[in-house]
N, C-alpha and C positions, 0 to 999 in steps of 0.2 A: 485552435485549442481554447479551452476556458482561460479566463484571465484572473489575476490577483484582484481581490475586492468583490468578486462575484460570489453569490451563495453557492455552496457545494450542492450539486443535485442529489436528492435523496434516492435511494435504491434499496432493493431487497434481494439478497442472494442466500444460498445455502452455505453453512459452515462445514468444517471437516467432521463435525459431530452430527450433521444432518439438521441442525437447528436453523431457524430463520434469523438472518442478520439484517437489521435495518440501520442505515447510517444515522437516521434521526434519533435513534435510541441512545446515541453517544453524545447528544447535545448536552453541553455543560462540561464536557471534557475536550481537550485538544485531540485531534486525530491526525496521524500520519498514515495516509492512504497511498500505498505504493502498488503500481501496476508493473508486472514483470513478465518476461516472455514465456518461461517454461520451468517447471519443477526439475530439480536435479541436474541442471546444466551448470557448468563452472561459474559463470557470472551470477546466475540467480542463486546458487548455493552460497557463494561468497556474500551476496547481499543479505540473504535471509539469516545467515549465521552472524553477520555483523549486527543486524537488528536484534538477534537473540542475545548476543554478548553484551549489548548495551541497553537491553530492554528495561532494566531497573532504572537506568538514567532517564529513559523516556517516561516511565511511571512517575519518577520524582519530579519531572517537568509537567505532570498532569496530563500526559498524552497516552493514547492507546494507539498501537501499531496494528494495521490491517493490510494484508497482502492480497492481491487479486491477479489471477491469470485465467486463461481459458482451459486449464487442466481440470480434470474431473475431481469430484469429492474424494474418490478412492485414491487418485494420484496425490492429492493434497494430504490425505491421511498418512500415506507412506512417507512422503517428504517431511511432514511434521514429526512423525515418530523417529525417522532416521536421524534427524538433526535436532531433536528435542526443542522444537520451536514453541515458545510460550504464548504466542499471539495467534489470532485467527487468520487462516487463509480461506479465501472465498472463491468458489467455482463459478466463473463467468463463461460457461461453455459456449454460449451463443455470441459472446462478445458484445452483449447489449450495454453493459455498464462501461466497458472500454469506449464504445461509441458515444454514450451519454457524456463521458468526460473528454471526448474528442482526443483521445490518445492516438497519436500518429503511429503508423507502422515505420519500421526502421530498415536499414540496408536495402534500399531500392524497393521497399514495400514487401520484402520477403519475410520479415520477422515482426511479431508484435513488439511495440515499443516499450521502453522502460521509463516511466514517469512517476515522480513522487509529488504528492500534494500535501501541504500542511494546512489543516483546517482548524480554525479557532473554535472556542467554546460556543460561539453564536452560530456556527455553521458557515462561516465565511472563509473563502480560500485566501490564505496569507502568503503562500509560497508555492511555486511550481518549478520543478527541476526535471528537464528532459534530456537524458543521456543514456545511450545504450551501453557505452563503455564506462569505466569508472564506477562500477556497481556500488562499491562501498562509499563513494562520495555522496550518494543519496542519503546515507545514514548520517554522516557527519554534518552535511548541510542542513538536514532536518533538525538535528539537535541545536545547531547554532540559531536557527530561526525560532525554535521553541523557547530557547533561553531568553530571547528578546520579547516574548509575548507576556502579557500580564498573567500571573498565576491564578 
């Protein structure tokens, strides 16, 4: 997997609105980039809703939250609308960005992994958390790391 201190690889994916998202366009802001297994599953819903409920805190810390899974844009649209998510979900249907970020599979390789990266304003990875369980820990850990980064 990628390591803390490495530049975050740039990528381009489609958003829930069909627009093109480029990580490099967020340079100058901190980014919480989280990879999750699947829309509307219990753990993924808890994680997304926790990011939603604390989204203003992330904004106050100068960070943007971005979620990525292999679900389709249409699936992301439904998931976003159902849970009123204020941040972008990106469709990585071919798993190319997951591979680029070296996100490992979980549960004996049966499930896509759950990994969160905190990327600073310069595009450098400052934190990596890899845990399929404890979905909401991804949110609290990311906030702690962001609080220690220069605004």
